MINUKE-852200 format. One line per 10 residues: number of its first residue (from 1); their letters; for each residue x, y, z negated of C-alpha. Coordinates in nm, 2 decimals, padded with zeros to 4 digits, m for minus. Each point is the difference from the previous one (the first is absolute). Layout:
BEGIN
NUM> a> X/Y/Z; ...
//
This chain:
BEGIN
1> mhgaalaaiw> 00.72/m11.00/m27.90; 00.12/m00.24/00.27; m00.30/00.08/00.22; 00.06/00.38/m00.04; 00.36/m00.05/00.11; m00.12/m00.15/00.33; m00.18/00.31/00.08; 00.33/00.13/00.14; m00.11/m00.17/00.32; m00.23/00.30/00.04
11> tgvspvaiav> 00.18/00.28/m00.17; 00.34/m00.07/00.15; 00.34/00.03/m00.16; 00.24/00.29/00.00; 00.35/00.05/m00.13; m00.11/00.25/m00.25; m00.27/m00.24/m00.14; 00.27/m00.27/m00.03; 00.22/00.25/m00.19; m00.28/00.08/m00.24
21> aaalfvirgf> m00.07/m00.36/m00.06; 00.37/m00.07/m00.07; 00.01/00.29/m00.24; m00.31/m00.11/m00.18; 00.13/m00.35/m00.02; 00.34/00.10/m00.16; m00.15/00.26/m00.24; m00.28/m00.22/m00.13; 00.22/m00.30/00.00; 00.24/00.18/m00.23
31> altagyhryf> m00.29/00.10/m00.23; m00.10/m00.37/m00.02; 00.35/m00.14/m00.06; 00.14/00.27/m00.22; m00.33/00.10/m00.17; m00.25/m00.28/m00.01; 00.26/m00.27/m00.03; 00.32/00.11/m00.17; m00.15/00.28/m00.21; m00.36/m00.10/m00.09
41> shrayratrp> 00.04/m00.38/00.00; 00.35/m00.03/m00.15; 00.09/00.34/m00.15; 00.35/m00.04/00.16; 00.07/00.37/m00.06; m00.16/00.31/m00.15; m00.17/00.27/00.21; m00.12/00.36/m00.05; m00.38/00.05/00.00; m00.01/00.15/00.36
51> vqiafavvga> 00.18/m00.30/00.14; m00.22/m00.24/m00.19; m00.31/00.17/00.15; 00.15/00.03/00.35; 00.09/m00.38/00.00; m00.35/m00.09/m00.12; m00.19/00.22/00.25; 00.22/m00.08/00.30; 00.01/m00.36/m00.09; m00.38/m00.01/m00.02
61> saaqlgplww> m00.02/00.15/00.35; 00.15/m00.33/00.13; m00.35/m00.15/m00.07; 00.14/m00.27/m00.23; m00.24/00.09/m00.28; 00.10/00.19/m00.32; 00.32/m00.01/m00.19; m00.15/m00.17/m00.30; m00.14/m00.28/00.21; 00.33/m00.04/00.19
71> aghhrrhhre> 00.22/00.00/m00.30; m00.23/m00.22/m00.20; m00.01/m00.28/00.26; 00.37/00.03/00.06; 00.09/m00.04/m00.37; m00.21/m00.31/m00.01; 00.18/m00.13/00.31; 00.33/00.03/m00.18; m00.13/m00.17/m00.31; m00.14/m00.29/00.19
81> sdgpgdihsp> 00.23/00.01/00.31; m00.08/m00.29/00.23; m00.20/m00.18/m00.28; m00.37/m00.07/m00.03; m00.07/00.35/m00.13; 00.18/00.17/00.29; m00.28/00.15/00.22; 00.20/00.04/00.32; 00.25/m00.28/00.00; 00.07/m00.19/00.33
91> vtggflwahi> 00.10/m00.30/m00.22; m00.34/m00.04/m00.16; m00.23/00.16/00.25; 00.17/m00.03/00.34; 00.17/00.25/00.22; m00.31/00.18/00.14; m00.16/00.02/m00.35; 00.32/00.16/m00.13; 00.02/00.24/00.29; m00.36/00.13/00.02
101> gwllsdrhsr> m00.26/m00.26/m00.12; 00.02/00.09/m00.37; m00.09/00.37/00.09; m00.32/m00.11/00.17; m00.12/m00.18/m00.32; m00.23/00.18/m00.24; 00.17/m00.18/m00.28; 00.29/00.25/00.01; m00.18/00.32/00.06; m00.01/00.10/m00.36
111> taiaevpdld> 00.29/00.19/m00.17; 00.19/m00.22/m00.25; m00.01/00.27/m00.27; 00.15/m00.24/m00.26; 00.32/00.00/00.20; 00.04/00.38/00.01; m00.06/00.13/m00.35; 00.28/00.25/00.03; m00.16/00.15/00.32; m00.37/m00.02/m00.09
121> gdgvlrwldr> 00.00/00.32/m00.20; 00.11/00.21/00.30; m00.30/00.19/00.12; 00.14/00.05/00.35; 00.08/m00.37/00.04; m00.35/m00.09/m00.12; m00.16/00.24/00.24; 00.20/m00.13/00.29; m00.09/m00.36/m00.09; m00.37/00.09/00.00
131> fhwvpplvla> 00.01/00.22/00.31; 00.28/m00.18/00.19; m00.17/00.07/00.33; 00.03/00.38/m00.03; 00.37/00.04/00.09; m00.01/m00.22/00.32; m00.32/00.17/00.11; 00.16/00.34/m00.04; 00.31/m00.11/00.19; m00.22/m00.15/00.28
141> mgsfalghtl> m00.19/00.33/00.03; 00.33/00.19/m00.01; 00.14/m00.22/00.27; m00.30/00.07/00.22; 00.02/00.37/m00.07; 00.37/00.00/00.09; m00.06/m00.17/00.33; m00.29/00.23/00.09; 00.21/00.30/m00.08; 00.29/m00.12/00.22
151> avtapqlgts> m00.24/m00.08/00.28; m00.11/00.37/m00.01; 00.33/00.17/m00.06; 00.24/m00.24/00.17; m00.19/m00.20/00.26; 00.32/m00.10/00.17; 00.07/m00.24/m00.29; m00.29/m00.22/00.12; m00.16/m00.07/m00.33; m00.35/00.05/m00.15
161> gaqmlvvgff> m00.18/m00.02/m00.33; m00.12/m00.36/00.08; 00.35/m00.11/00.12; 00.17/00.14/m00.32; m00.26/m00.17/m00.22; 00.04/m00.33/00.17; 00.38/m00.01/00.07; 00.12/00.23/m00.28; m00.22/m00.12/m00.28; m00.13/m00.35/00.08
171> wstlalyhst> 00.31/m00.14/00.17; 00.22/00.12/m00.28; m00.24/m00.12/m00.27; m00.03/m00.34/00.16; 00.38/m00.02/00.03; 00.03/00.08/m00.38; m00.26/m00.28/m00.07; 00.19/m00.27/00.17; 00.35/00.11/m00.12; m00.13/00.00/m00.36
181> yavnslghsl> m00.17/m00.33/00.04; 00.32/m00.15/00.15; 00.16/00.05/m00.34; m00.25/m00.25/m00.15; 00.00/m00.25/00.29; 00.34/00.01/00.17; 00.17/00.12/m00.32; m00.09/m00.32/m00.17; 00.04/m00.25/00.28; 00.28/00.10/00.23
191> gtqryetgdr> 00.35/00.12/m00.08; 00.29/m00.07/m00.24; 00.01/m00.05/m00.38; 00.30/00.16/m00.18; m00.14/m00.06/m00.35; m00.19/m00.28/m00.16; m00.33/00.18/m00.11; m00.23/m00.29/m00.04; m00.22/00.10/00.30; 00.03/00.01/00.38
201> srnnafvall> 00.11/00.37/00.03; 00.23/00.05/00.29; 00.24/00.27/00.12; m00.11/00.09/00.36; 00.17/00.28/00.19; m00.28/00.03/00.26; m00.25/00.07/m00.28; 00.24/00.24/m00.15; 00.02/00.19/00.33; m00.38/00.01/00.02
211> tlgegwqnnh> m00.06/00.12/m00.36; 00.29/00.24/m00.07; 00.18/m00.25/m00.20; m00.26/m00.21/m00.17; 00.10/m00.32/00.18; 00.27/m00.11/m00.26; m00.26/m00.18/m00.20; 00.23/m00.25/m00.16; 00.22/00.28/m00.13; m00.31/00.18/m00.12
221> hrfpsasrag> m00.16/m00.30/m00.17; 00.33/m00.06/m00.18; 00.02/00.36/m00.13; m00.34/00.16/00.06; 00.07/00.32/m00.21; 00.30/00.11/00.21; m00.06/00.31/00.20; 00.16/m00.17/00.31; m00.09/m00.32/00.18; 00.30/m00.01/00.22
231> ffwwefdptf> 00.28/m00.09/m00.25; 00.29/00.02/00.25; 00.10/00.28/00.24; m00.09/m00.21/00.30; m00.36/m00.06/m00.13; m00.22/00.26/00.18; m00.18/00.19/m00.28; m00.09/00.36/00.11; m00.26/00.04/m00.28; 00.29/m00.02/m00.25
241> wllrvlaavg> 00.21/00.24/00.21; m00.29/00.26/00.00; m00.05/m00.05/m00.37; 00.37/00.10/m00.04; m00.07/00.31/00.19; m00.30/00.09/m00.22; 00.21/m00.07/m00.30; 00.27/00.23/00.12; m00.25/00.29/00.01; m00.15/m00.09/m00.33
251> lvhelrpvpa> m00.34/m00.13/00.11; 00.06/m00.35/m00.13; 00.25/m00.12/m00.26; 00.12/m00.31/m00.20; 00.01/m00.23/00.30; 00.04/m00.34/m00.15; 00.31/m00.17/00.14; 00.04/m00.36/00.11; 00.12/m00.19/m00.31; 00.37/m00.10/00.00
261> eayaerpsal> m00.09/m00.36/m00.01; m00.15/00.02/00.35; 00.36/00.04/00.13; 00.16/m00.24/m00.24; m00.22/m00.29/00.10; 00.14/m00.21/00.28; m00.25/m00.02/00.29; 00.15/m00.32/00.14; m00.04/m00.18/m00.33; m00.35/00.13/m00.04
271> rrasttatsa> m00.09/m00.13/00.35; 00.13/m00.34/m00.09; m00.19/00.00/m00.32; m00.32/00.10/00.17; 00.01/m00.31/00.21; m00.04/m00.22/m00.31; m00.20/00.23/m00.23; m00.38/00.06/00.01; m00.21/00.28/m00.12; m00.12/m00.22/m00.29
281> tqpnpnaspt> 00.35/m00.06/m00.13; 00.14/00.35/00.08; m00.23/00.26/m00.15; 00.09/00.36/00.07; 00.00/00.22/m00.31; 00.04/00.31/00.21; m00.31/m00.06/00.22; m00.23/00.22/m00.19; 00.02/00.38/00.07; 00.15/00.22/m00.26
291> rp> m00.26/00.19/m00.21; 00.09/00.34/m00.15
//
């Protein structure tokens, strides 16, 4: 993927290809955050069947494997957060391992079916988990076709099939890779802790900006079943804002709110406590994802 992105040296770059890359980044990023993460992994709201399928297919087109694989490993991460069983913790494995190394290990290529019994019976999700390469392949072919069509019908735009494939598809996919990986690496090593969660989860505004609101990891690890990760108005969380829009038109419903105790707890006191507490003495009963 990284090598393919470098092919822009030969294909060139155009404004229209950059615009397509940006659109694919946002659309697929939303499917990952709202679908793969907050819906399939945590059941933070209820969704109509068309929305479920759309999130699953569009999320799979980001080339981050299938929804069962993604949700299974993420649920295990919450249960073992920054402990010996956490497969992508910078605390136990180091920063580079948490960011990308664990994905290159065959040990984690299998879907953790035991973690997703509520999803395993869904035929669409099972198919996508088995043939996870199909959506990104179709999107790559579509990107090439779009660029070729524009080269023929609107040559003044300066794009081509190869350029749209490289810049539109590969660049946006690579950006999605590293923004998602940053949640595991930066989100557990750099930032602030509002709540004592028994792990190293951090609130990081930069990661939130990259991931449409997923950077508020300390918030999320304190209340993982909430439909929003940014608990306060100043915490950038466009995924939640878009979910509110979908709820307004009836496509999703029963968005789980942030519990009242999130606002009742005093952050300053929690920060002082975190300097003396350790993960061994401060277990987090809310770390495991909510199961239906």
